[in-house]
N, C-alpha and C positions, 0 to 999 in steps of 0.2 A: 472594484470587487463588490460583490453583494453578500451580505451576512447570511449565513444559513441557520444561525441560532442566536437568540438574545436571552441572556440570563445572568447568572452570577456564579462565581467560584466561592464556595464556603471554605474559609481558611480559619479554623477555630471559630471564634465568635465574630470574625470579620467576614463580611460578604463583599466581594469585589465585582461590581457590575461589568460584564464583558460581552463582546460579540465574537462569534467564530466565523472564520473565512477559510474556504478550501485553499490549502497551501500548494497543491499540485495540479497539473493539467496534462492531458494526453497530447502526444505529438505524432499521432498516426495519421495516415492518409485516409480521408473520409470517403469511403466507397459506398455506392448505392447498389441495391439489388435490382436486377433487370430481368425481364422475360427474355429468354434466349431466342425466341422466335422473331421478335421485332424490337428488342431492347427497350420496351416500355417499362416505366418505373413501377416497381412493386410497392404497393401501399398496404399497411395493416389497418384493419378496422375493428372496432369494438362492437361485436355483433351479439344480439340476443339469440341464444341457441334455440329458443322456441319459435320466435317469429322470423328469424333470419334478418331482421332489420338492424341498422346501425344505431348505437346508443350514444348520445352526447355525454361529454364529461360531467355536466351538471346533473345528469340523471343517474349517475353511477354511485352506488353506496357500497360499503364493505360489510360482509357478514361472515359468521362462523357456522359451519355445518355441524349441528349437534343432533346426532342420531337421525339424520335424514331431513332435518328441518333447519332452515337458515335463521340464525339470530342476527338481526341487523344492528350494527353499531353506529352511533352518531359521533360527531365531534365532541359533544358533551361527555359521552361515555369514555372516550380516550382521555380527555382532560381529567376525568375523575379517578383514573387508575392510580396515579400518584402525583397530585398537583405540585408537591414540593420539588420532586425530581425533574419535573417538566421545566422548571426555571432555575434550579440550583444544582451545580455539580459540587456536592459536599465531599471534600477530601477526607478519606477514611484512614489513610496511612501514608507514610513517606518511605520511599525505598531508594536504593542506589540504582540508577538506570542500568548499569552493567549486570545487575542481578536478574534482569528480565530478558529471557531469550527472544530473539527477533521474530520467532514464529508467532508471537502474540500480537505483534504490531500490525495494524491495518492502515486506515487513512490518517493523514496529517492535516491539522488545521492551525492557522495563525490565530492568536488571541489578541484582541484589541480592547483596551479599557474604555468603558463608557464614561460619560461625564460624572465627576465626583469620585471616580474610582482610580484616578491616576496615581495618587500617593500610595494606596494599598497595593496596586499593581507593581509599582516600582519596588516596594518593600519586599514583596514576595519574590520577584525576579532576583533581587540581590541576595536574599536569604538562600534561595535554591542554588545560586551560583557559588556562594561561599561554602555551603555544606556539601555540594555535589549530589544533592538529593532531587527526587521528583515526587509529586503528589499524585495519588491514585484514588479515584472515586467513581461513582456511577451517576448517570444522568439520562434523560429521555430525549431522543432526537428522532423525529419522523416515526412516531408510534413504536419505537424500540428502545429498550433499556440497554445502554451501552456502558462499557468500562472506558474511562478516559485517564490518560496519564498527562499531567501538567508538568512541563519541564522547560528549562531555558533553551531556546533555539540558538541564541547567541547573547551577547551582553545588552541587546536592545529590546528583545521581544520574547514573550512566552509562546510555547507551542503546546497544542493538545494532540496526543496520539490516541486515536481510537484503537481499542484492544479487543482481542478475541477472548471469550470465556474458555476455561480449561477443557470443558466438554466439547468444544468446537475443534480441538486438536485430535486428529486421527491417531489410532494406535498403529505402530509400524511393525508389530511383532509378527504379522503374517508375511512380511516381505522376506525374500530369499537373500539374506545377508551373508557375507563371507564367514566361514567358521573361524574360531579362534586359532591362530597359527603364529608361531614365533617369527617375527620379522628378522631378516638377515641383517646383522649389525652394519655391514658395508653398504647395503642398500639404504638403510635408515640414515646413515651418515651422509650419503650422497643426496638423498631427498631433502634433508635438513639444510644442506649447503645450497641446494637449488632454491629453497624457500628464502633463505637469508639473502641470496644473490638478487632475488626479485622483490625484496622487501623495500618499501619506500612509503612516505606519508600518503594517505589517501587523498586523491584529487579527483572529485566527481566530474570536473570539466574535461577530463581525459576521455570520458565515455560518451559517445554520440550515437543517436538513433540514425544510423546510416541506412537502414533498411527503407525507411520512409523516403529519404532523399533518392535512393537508387530506384525505388518504385516510381517516383515522380519523373525521373529521367526517362524511364521506359514509356510512361504515359505521354510525355511531351514529344518523344521521338515518334511514337505511333500517330500522334495528332498531326505531326509534320510529314507523315507518309514514309517515315524511315523505319528500318528494321531495328529492333532492340539489339544492343550489343550482347553477345553471348560470352559468358565467362566459364572457365573450366570448373566443373562441379567438384566440390571438395570431397575427398575420400572419407568414407565412414571409418572411424577408428576401430581397429580390431583389438582383440585381447592381446595383452603384452606377452611376448615370447621370451624376451630377455630384458628384464627390468633394468639391470645394471647398464646395459648398452643404451637403453632409451634415456636413462638419467644422465649418463655422460654426454649424450648428444644434446640433451636439453640444456645442460650447463654450458656447453660450447656455443650453442645458439644464442643464449642470453648474453654471453661474454661478447660475442660479435656484434650485439646490438648496443653495446656500451654499458651493460650492467656490471657492477663491481661488487665483490664481496666486501662487506663493511667490517 
C-alpha cells in the first residue's frame, strides 16, 4: 500500500509520527465509455477553451475567480495556509464513538506509526481501548481541511475516519414525512417481535457484492456468444394495505429460514 499522508498525531504534548493508508477499495466492474457507432474508446482531454488545444498536466495551475479575474495559486501558497495542520492532526477533544451519528463518517484510513513513534502509538491505542473513547481533530489533506476521528480499529491498529462538517449535512425538513399518528399496540408488538427474531451479531462477511459477479457472468456469456440468462424482475413494493398481515407473514417467513426468537 502507498501512504497518502505523512505527518503526526498531536496527543497532548506528544506527537506521534504516522502515515495514513486508504483502508477500503472498490469492487465494481471497471467499464469503459465507448462510441455507440463503432465502439471506439471515449477519451477525456484537458483543453484550453480559447485555443482548443490540449494542455499537459505540468502546464496546469489552479486559480480562484475573483470578480472576473483569476488569482493563480502556487504550491507555496497552499503550504502557507496553515503549515502546522498540513503535518499535524492535533486532537482537540475525546468523545465516545457511539455519540457520533454515522452520517458524519466518510472515508476510512489505517494509521501506521513511523520510526520512533511505535511506543507512543501503542500507548494511545491501549488508552483509547481502555476508555472506549476516540480523538477528534482537524488536518489538511490534498488542499482541504478535514475533520478526522482517531479510534481503535481493533487491538492492533488505529484507524482514522474522515468526517463531514455539520454544515455539509442537508436539512430534511422539506421532505414529506409521515404525520404523527399513534401506532397500534398489536402492530408495534408484532414489529418488535420481528426485529428480535432477526437480531444477531453483525457479520460483514455475510454481505457480498453479487451485482459485480452477476454482471461479469453476463459479460463472459456474451463474449462466448451465448445469451445472458434472464431472471424474473422483482416486483416493486407497494404501499402496505394490511400491516398486521404483512408482519405475520414476515415472522412466518423468518421462522421457516431457521430464525428463532431469543
